[in-house]
C-alpha positions in Angstrom: 25.2 14.0 13.5 23.3 11.0 14.8 21.2 13.0 17.6 20.2 15.3 14.6 18.9 12.3 13.0 17.1 11.6 16.7 15.7 15.0 16.4 14.5 15.2 13.1 12.8 11.6 13.4 11.3 12.8 17.0 10.1 15.8 14.7 8.6 14.2 12.4 6.9 11.9 15.3 5.4 13.9 17.4 4.4 15.9 13.6 2.5 12.9 12.0 0.6 13.0 15.6 -0.1 16.4 15.5 -2.2 16.1 12.1 -4.0 13.7 12.9 -1.9 9.6 11.6 -1.2 7.5 14.1 2.9 7.1 13.3 2.6 3.9 14.7 0.6 2.6 11.7 2.9 4.9 9.1 5.5 2.5 10.2 4.1 -0.9 10.2 3.0 0.1 6.7 6.3 0.7 5.5 8.1 -1.3 7.5 5.6 -4.2 5.7 6.4 -2.3 2.2 10.6 -3.2 3.0 9.4 -6.6 3.9 7.1 -7.1 0.3 10.3 -5.3 -1.9 12.7 -7.2 0.2 10.8 -10.9 -0.7 9.9 -9.6 -4.5 13.5 -8.9 -5.5 12.2 -6.7 -7.9 13.3 -3.4 -8.7 15.6 -0.7 -7.1 17.2 0.3 -4.3 14.9 3.6 -4.9 12.2 1.9 -6.9 11.6 0.3 -3.1 12.6 3.1 -1.3 9.8 5.0 -2.9 7.3 1.9 -2.8 8.6 1.8 1.3 6.6 5.6 1.2 4.0 4.0 -0.5 2.8 1.5 1.7 3.5 4.3 4.5 0.9 6.2 2.4 -1.1 3.3 2.5 -0.9 2.5 5.9 -2.0 5.4 7.0 -5.1 6.0 5.4 -6.7 2.6 5.5 -5.4 0.8 8.3 -8.5 3.0 10.8 -11.0 1.3 8.3 -9.5 -2.2 7.5 -10.0 -2.1 11.4 -13.4 -1.3 11.7 -14.6 -3.2 8.8 -13.0 -6.6 10.5 -14.0 -5.4 13.9 -11.7 -8.6 15.3 -10.2 -6.9 19.0 -8.3 -10.0 18.7 -6.4 -8.7 15.7 -4.0 -5.9 16.7 -3.7 -2.5 14.1 -0.6 -2.5 14.0 -0.9 -6.3 12.4 -2.6 -4.8 9.8 -0.9 -1.5 8.8 2.3 -4.1 8.5 -0.5 -6.3 5.9 -1.8 -2.6 3.4 1.9 -1.8 3.6 2.8 -5.1 2.0 -0.7 -5.0 0.1 -0.1 -1.3 -1.4 3.2 -1.3 -3.0 1.2 -4.9 -4.5 -1.3 -2.4 -5.8 0.7 0.1 -7.0 2.9 -2.1 -8.8 -0.7 -3.4 -10.2 -1.3 0.1 -11.1 1.3 1.5 -12.9 1.5 -1.9 -14.7 -1.7 -1.5 -16.5 -1.0 2.1 -17.8 2.3 1.1 -19.1 -0.3 -1.5 -20.9 -2.8 0.6 -21.6 0.2 3.3 -23.1 0.8 0.6 -25.8 -1.6 -1.0 -26.7 -5.4 1.1 -25.5 -8.1 -0.7 -27.0 -6.9 -4.0 -24.8 -7.3 -1.8 -22.3 -11.5 -1.7 -22.8 -11.7 -5.4 -23.9 -10.6 -5.9 -20.9 -13.3 -4.0 -19.1 -16.1 -5.4 -21.4 -15.2 -9.3 -20.5 -14.6 -8.3 -17.0 -18.2 -6.8 -17.2 -19.8 -9.2 -19.2 -18.5 -12.2 -16.7 -20.1 -9.9 -13.5 -23.3 -9.1 -15.1 -23.6 -12.6 -17.1 -25.2 -15.5 -15.8 -23.3 -18.4 -14.3 -22.2 -21.3 -16.2 -22.0 -24.8 -14.4 
């Protein structure tokens, strides 16, 4: 039984590498999102596991972009992938919370966007 699990993991690792996703970034993002789920202590085990996959997707797509933006050779890309896995879960939870709030009160979202735009465009108070 255990040999099938190992064979499946190896096959997934090879498949991800062939399709252009560095499996090490995905693993680092998944582990980062699991750490985020353990630290936050919210949600069920299934929500935390789903958050792990969200963190892995964030890391897979955004790690190369973030590494190019940082352009710091001393920062290992796996650390960036780990961080993006943690941040990806938080961003997703925030977007879901905004969507739930919008469902309850659609007018409030418009006011929030208007206030944000006025703060960005308007003069700075000193």
